[in-house]
Every structure is written in C-alpha cells, then in structure tokens.
C-alpha positions, 0 to 999 in steps of 0.5 A, spaced: 500 500 500 502 506 498 501 512 502 499 519 498 502 525 502 498 530 499 496 537 502 490 538 498 485 533 502 486 536 509 485 543 506 479 541 503 476 538 509 479 544 513 475 549 508 469 545 508 469 545 516 470 553 516 464 554 511 460 549 515 462 553 521 460 560 518 454 557 515 452 555 522 454 561 525 449 565 520 444 560 521 444 562 529 444 569 527 438 569 523 435 565 529 437 570 534 434 576 530 428 572 528 427 571 536 428 579 537 423 581 532 418 577 535 419 579 542 419 587 539 413 585 535 409 582 541 411 588 545 409 593 540 403 590 539 401 590 546 403 597 547 399 599 541 393 595 544 394 599 550 394 606 546 387 603 543 384 602 550 386 608 553 384 612 546 377 608 547 377 610 554 378 617 553 373 617 547 368 615 552 369 620 557 369 625 552 362 623 550 359 623 557 362 630 557 359 632 551 352 629 553 352 633 559 354 639 556 348 638 550 343 637 556 345 643 559 345 647 553 338 644 552 336 647 558 339 653 557 336 654 550 329 653 553 330 658 558 332 663 553 326 661 549 322 663 555 325 669 556 323 673 550 316 671 552 317 673 559 320 680 557 314 681 553 309 680 558 313 684 563 313 690 558 306 689 556 304 689 564 308 696 565 305 699 559 298 697 561 300 700 568 303 707 565 297 707 560 292 706 566 296 712 570 296 716 564 289 716 563 287 717 571 292 723 571 289 726 564 281 725 566 281 730 572 
C-alpha cells in the first residue's frame, strides 16, 4: 500500500469545516434576530393595544362630557326661549300700568 502525502485533502476538509462553521454561525444569527423581532413585535403590539384602550377610554369620557354639556345647553336654550316671552309680558304689564296712570292723571 502506498501512502499519498498530499496537502490538498486536509485543506479541503479544513475549508469545508470553516464554511460549515460560518454557515452555522449565520444560521444562529438569523435565529437570534428572528427571536428579537418577535419579542419587539409582541411588545409593540401590546403597547399599541394599550394606546387603543386608553384612546377608547378617553373617547368615552369625552362623550359623557359632551352629553352633559348638550343637556345643559338644552336647558339653557329653553330658558332663553322663555325669556323673550317673559320680557314681553313684563313690558306689556308696565305699559298697561303707565297707560292706566296716564289716563287717571289726564281725566281730572
């Protein structure tokens, strides 16, 4: 049996081994980056959900306040609608009194 002492074979194995290690390292980097992406995405989704919940609560409070203010405006509108009638009645009563007083002072 003859032995062939060639330096080509060990170098090919060494290159393949280094290439395999490099590929394994890149694969591990991809796995780590995927895990980080999922974690960040999950955290962002939770935060977005919290913001939406806070926004809904704020909108509900705003709606309640708008309802209360609209009721107050309605009450004030009814009062304002009644004011001209009251003012007209009061003015008419005063005019009648003045006319009656004028008639009583003119007759004697």
